[in-house]
C-alpha positions in Angstrom: 4.3 -12.4 -10.7 7.0 -11.4 -13.1 5.1 -12.8 -16.1 1.9 -11.0 -15.1 3.8 -7.8 -14.7 5.4 -8.1 -18.2 2.1 -8.9 -19.8 0.4 -5.9 -18.3 3.4 -3.6 -19.0 3.3 -4.6 -22.7 -0.3 -3.6 -22.9 0.5 0.0 -22.2 -2.2 0.3 -19.5 -3.0 -0.8 -16.0 -4.3 -4.3 -15.6 -7.6 -2.8 -14.2 -8.0 -0.9 -17.4 -7.0 -3.5 -20.0 -5.8 -7.0 -19.2 -7.9 -7.5 -16.2 -5.8 -10.3 -14.8 -7.2 -11.4 -11.4 -4.7 -11.2 -8.6 -4.4 -13.5 -5.6 -6.0 -11.8 -2.6 -7.2 -12.9 0.8 -10.0 -10.4 0.6 -13.4 -12.0 0.2 -14.2 -10.2 -3.0 -17.7 -11.7 -3.6 -18.8 -10.6 -0.1 -17.6 -7.0 -0.8 -19.2 -7.1 -4.3 -22.5 -8.1 -2.9 -22.5 -5.5 -0.1 -21.3 -2.6 -2.3 -23.9 -3.0 -5.1 -25.3 0.4 -4.2 -22.0 2.1 -3.4 -21.3 5.2 -5.4 -17.8 4.2 -6.4 -18.1 1.1 -8.5 -14.4 1.0 -9.4 -13.4 -0.2 -5.9 -14.5 -3.8 -6.8 -12.4 -3.7 -9.9 -9.4 -2.5 -7.9 -10.0 -5.4 -5.4 -10.0 -7.9 -8.3 -7.2 -6.6 -10.5 -5.0 -4.4 -8.2 -4.6 -0.7 -7.3 -2.4 1.4 -9.5 0.2 3.4 -7.6 -0.6 6.3 -10.0 3.0 7.4 -10.5 2.7 10.2 -13.1 6.1 11.7 -13.6 7.7 11.3 -17.0 11.0 10.2 -15.4 11.4 7.2 -13.1 12.1 7.5 -9.4 15.7 7.0 -8.2 16.5 3.8 -6.3 18.0 3.8 -2.9 20.5 1.0 -2.0 20.8 1.6 1.7 18.2 1.3 4.4 17.6 4.1 6.9 19.6 4.1 10.1 16.4 3.2 12.1 16.3 -0.1 10.2 20.0 -0.9 10.7 19.7 -0.2 14.4 17.0 -2.8 14.8 18.0 -5.8 12.5 15.9 -8.2 14.5 12.8 -6.1 13.8 13.6 -6.1 10.1 14.2 -9.9 10.0 10.9 -10.6 11.8 9.2 -8.3 9.4 10.6 -10.1 6.4 9.7 -13.5 8.0 6.1 -12.3 8.6 5.6 -10.9 5.1 6.9 -14.0 3.5 4.5 -16.1 5.5 1.6 -14.0 4.2 2.9 -14.2 0.6 3.3 -10.4 0.6 7.0 -10.4 -0.5 8.7 -11.8 -3.6 12.4 -12.6 -3.9 15.1 -12.3 -2.9 16.4 -11.5 -6.4 20.1 -12.0 -7.3 19.6 -10.1 -10.5 16.8 -7.7 -11.7 14.2 -10.0 -13.3 12.0 -7.1 -14.6 12.5 -5.6 -18.1 11.5 -2.2 -16.9 13.9 -2.3 -14.0 13.3 -2.3 -10.2 12.9 0.8 -8.2 14.1 0.0 -4.7 13.1 2.1 -1.6 14.7 1.9 1.8 13.1 0.4 4.9 13.0 2.2 8.3 11.4 1.6 11.6 9.2 3.8 13.8 8.2 3.4 17.4 4.7 2.4 18.0 3.0 1.9 21.4 0.5 -0.9 21.5 -1.3 -1.9 24.8 1.4 0.0 26.7 4.1 -2.0 25.1 6.8 -0.3 23.0 7.1 -1.9 19.6 8.6 -0.9 16.3 6.8 -0.8 13.0 8.6 -1.3 9.7 7.8 1.2 7.0 8.7 1.2 3.3 10.0 4.8 2.8 8.6 5.8 -0.6 9.5 9.4 0.1 13.2 8.8 -0.1 15.3 10.2 -1.7 13.7 13.6 -1.6 12.3 15.1 -4.8 12.9 11.9 -6.8 11.2 9.2 -4.8 8.1 7.2 -5.7 5.8 9.5 -3.7 7.1 12.6 -5.5 5.5 11.3 -8.7 2.1 10.6 -7.1 -0.4 13.5 -7.4 -2.1 14.6 -4.1 -5.3 15.8 -5.8 -5.9 13.3 -8.6 -6.2 9.5 -9.0 -6.5 7.8 -12.3 -7.2 11.2 -14.0 -10.0 12.0 -11.6 -9.9 14.9 -9.1 -10.0 13.8 -5.5 -9.9 15.3 -2.1 -9.1 12.9 0.7 -9.2 14.0 4.4 -9.1 11.6 7.3 -11.7 12.4 10.0 -10.2 13.7 13.2 -11.4 13.3 16.8 -13.4 16.5 16.5 -15.5 15.1 13.7 -16.2 11.9 15.7 -17.4 14.1 18.6 -19.7 16.0 16.2 -21.2 12.7 15.0 -21.9 11.6 18.6 -23.6 14.9 19.3 -25.6 14.7 16.1 -26.9 11.3 17.2 -27.9 12.7 20.7 -25.4 10.7 22.7 -26.5 9.7 26.1 -25.9 6.9 28.6 -27.7 4.4 26.4 -25.8 5.2 23.2 -24.8 5.6 20.5 -21.7 3.6 20.9 -18.5 4.1 18.9 -15.8 1.5 18.6 -12.2 1.9 17.4 -10.6 -1.1 15.9 -7.0 -1.4 14.6 -7.2 -3.6 11.5 -4.0 -5.6 11.4 -2.3 -5.5 8.1 -5.3 -3.5 6.6 -3.4 -1.7 3.9 -1.3 -4.7 3.0 -4.5 -6.5 2.0 -4.8 -4.1 -0.9 -2.8 -5.5 -3.8 -0.9 -3.3 -6.2 -1.7 -3.4 -9.9 0.8 -5.7 -11.6 1.9 -2.8 -13.8 3.4 -1.1 -10.8 5.1 -4.0 -9.1 8.5 -2.5 -9.8 7.7 0.7 -7.8 7.1 -1.0 -4.4 10.2 -3.0 -4.0 11.7 -3.1 -0.5 15.5 -2.9 -0.1 16.5 -5.3 2.6 20.2 -6.1 2.0 23.5 -4.8 0.9 23.9 -3.8 -2.7 
């Protein structure tokens, strides 16, 4: 991981733009590639193969945080289980006793949020990329552009789903709509090796 990051960093560009070093992924990329042949955005397959740039654009680096949020400290068992699970999936690296990256790590705090699932109260662990305010990783990511292309992203709400059902002449025989919670969906999307140092979780004392 460290060697790949250093190679991409020395190229001066993202891996998806230059080095194109394939990353380990559990996504069945040939399946997606075959089924997205006519999809308008061809770049998505390249991102699957070589990683998704974080798209941090500020000229100055974010500021690291060396303390987790209080919601993480209040639920240490949740954090420990999270680390255990992520290690099982190969989604975490470390722990590091010293910073192994030439560019330097940017550490962000963990916190937990309450999440109800099947009427059971659980807590979800979140990497807080918005802390500290005004100098966090998220503060350097544009809202209206990605990889120098203008974008406008808006998640569909319940009203839009209702409109779709009406458009399809909903009745007792259909159409049917199903909601599915994809477990670890976003964690399946691997970060471009260039940006490994921006998504480091802080999980211990400095």
